[in-house]
C-alpha positions in Angstrom: 122.8 68.1 71.0 125.5 69.5 73.2 129.3 70.1 72.5 131.9 69.1 75.0 135.2 71.3 74.6 137.9 69.0 76.3 140.3 72.0 76.4 140.9 74.6 78.8 142.6 76.6 76.1 141.0 80.2 75.6 142.8 80.3 72.6 140.8 76.9 71.1 137.5 78.8 72.3 138.2 81.9 70.6 138.8 79.8 67.4 135.7 78.3 67.7 133.7 81.4 68.0 135.3 82.2 64.7 133.2 79.6 62.9 130.0 80.5 65.1 130.8 77.3 67.7 130.5 77.8 71.7 130.9 74.9 73.4 127.9 73.9 76.0 130.6 73.2 78.4 134.2 73.0 79.3 136.0 69.4 80.6 139.7 69.7 80.2 140.8 65.9 80.8 143.5 64.8 83.0 146.0 62.4 80.8 149.6 61.7 81.0 151.2 63.6 78.3 154.7 61.9 78.3 155.8 60.7 75.2 156.4 57.0 75.0 160.3 55.9 74.5 161.0 56.4 70.5 157.5 57.7 69.9 157.4 60.3 66.8 155.9 63.5 67.0 153.2 63.3 64.6 151.9 59.8 66.1 152.2 61.2 69.4 150.2 64.4 68.8 147.4 62.1 67.2 147.4 59.7 70.1 147.4 62.4 72.5 144.1 63.9 71.0 142.5 60.7 70.7 143.0 59.7 74.7 142.0 63.2 75.5 138.6 62.6 73.8 138.2 59.2 75.2 139.0 60.4 78.8 135.9 63.2 78.7 132.9 61.9 80.3 129.9 62.5 77.7 126.6 61.0 78.0 124.4 60.2 75.1 123.8 62.8 72.5 127.0 64.8 73.6 130.1 65.5 71.1 133.2 65.6 72.5 136.3 68.0 71.1 139.6 67.9 71.7 142.8 68.7 70.5 146.5 68.6 71.1 149.7 70.8 69.6 153.0 69.4 69.4 156.2 71.4 68.1 158.6 69.0 66.5 162.5 70.0 66.0 163.2 67.1 63.5 162.3 63.9 65.7 162.2 65.9 69.1 159.1 66.8 70.5 159.0 70.0 72.3 156.2 70.1 74.7 155.0 72.5 77.4 158.0 74.1 78.9 158.4 73.6 82.7 159.9 76.9 83.6 161.7 79.8 82.2 164.9 77.8 81.8 163.3 75.3 79.6 161.4 77.9 77.7 164.8 79.3 76.9 166.2 76.2 75.4 163.5 75.5 73.1 163.4 78.9 71.9 167.2 78.6 71.3 166.9 75.2 69.7 164.3 76.7 67.5 166.3 80.1 66.9 167.2 80.5 63.0 165.6 77.1 62.2 162.3 75.6 60.5 160.3 73.2 62.7 156.8 71.6 62.4 153.9 72.3 64.3 151.3 69.5 64.6 147.8 70.0 65.4 145.8 67.0 65.9 142.2 67.2 66.3 139.6 64.2 68.1 135.8 64.3 67.8 134.0 61.7 69.6 130.5 60.9 69.7 129.1 58.1 71.9 131.8 54.9 70.8 133.0 56.5 67.7 136.0 59.0 66.9 137.0 61.4 64.3 140.4 62.6 64.0 142.8 64.5 61.7 146.0 66.2 62.1 147.6 69.3 60.4 151.4 69.6 59.8 152.3 73.6 59.5 156.1 74.3 58.8 157.2 77.3 60.7 160.7 79.1 60.4 161.4 81.2 63.7 164.1 84.0 63.1 167.5 83.9 64.5 167.1 85.5 68.1 169.2 87.9 69.7 169.6 87.5 73.4 167.7 90.9 73.6 165.0 89.8 71.8 164.6 86.0 73.8 165.0 87.7 77.2 162.4 90.2 76.0 160.0 87.5 75.1 160.8 85.2 78.0 159.7 88.2 80.3 156.3 88.4 78.7 155.7 85.0 80.1 153.6 84.4 77.2 155.9 81.1 76.8 153.9 79.6 80.0 151.6 76.5 78.4 152.6 76.7 75.0 154.3 73.9 73.1 157.7 74.8 71.9 157.7 77.6 74.6 155.9 80.5 72.0 152.6 81.2 70.5 152.1 82.8 67.3 149.2 84.6 68.1 150.9 86.7 70.9 154.3 88.5 71.0 156.4 85.6 69.4 154.2 86.7 66.3 157.1 89.1 65.7 159.5 85.9 66.0 158.2 83.9 63.5 158.7 85.7 59.7 157.3 82.3 57.7 154.6 79.5 57.8 153.8 76.9 55.1 150.2 76.0 56.3 147.2 76.5 58.5 148.1 79.4 60.8 144.9 78.1 63.1 146.8 75.0 63.6 149.6 76.8 64.9 147.5 78.6 67.2 146.0 75.8 68.4 143.1 74.2 66.2 143.0 73.9 62.5 139.4 75.3 61.8 138.9 73.7 58.5 139.8 70.3 59.8 137.9 71.0 63.0 134.7 72.0 61.1 134.8 69.0 59.2 135.1 66.5 61.8 132.4 68.4 63.7 129.9 68.0 60.9 131.0 64.2 60.1 129.9 64.1 64.0 126.9 65.1 63.3 127.3 68.8 64.8 124.9 71.6 63.0 127.6 73.8 62.0 126.5 77.3 60.0 122.9 76.6 62.0 122.5 80.4 62.9 123.9 82.0 59.8 121.3 82.7 57.0 
C-alpha cells in the first residue's frame, strides 16, 4: 500500500515523520484556491483539502493525503501572502488579536474520502514596528497562510494557543493518524 502526499510542504513531511509515516511519493496538486464569494473560512478550508485529494492522480491501492491550512480573522480568510506588502498587512491585522487557524485533512482511497478539520485559537502579541520589520526580513512569511509559521521565528510572536499545535504548523497529527487508519494505512507497523 503506497501513501501519496499531496503537498510540497516540508513541514507536513516532518510532522508525518513524527508518527513514523514517510510518504512513498509527493504529488502536490494544482487547484484554484480562490475562495467563493461569501465563503466562510472553515467550509473553504475543508473544500480545499477535499479538492486537493480528488486532484491527485492515484492508482488502485494508493492512499492520498492532502491538507489545507487557513488563517481566519473573523469571517476573513488570510491566505498565503503574494508579496511582502500583503504579508505586512496580514500581520498588522493579526497584531494584538486572537484569530483562528483551521487545518483540514482529507484522505482518499479509491472513490472514498475521509475528512476532518481542526480549529485552533491563536493569540498574536501586539507587534512593534521593529518586530514586524525584523520578521518580514526573515522571509519566513513566504508560502504560509496568514503570513507566519508558528514553528519558525514567528513562534516568538505567539504567546498563547488553545488547541492543536501541530494543526497550526499544518497537519493535526491525532486526526491525521485516525484518518489514515480509517483508510487502512498501517500506522505503527514498525514499532514493537
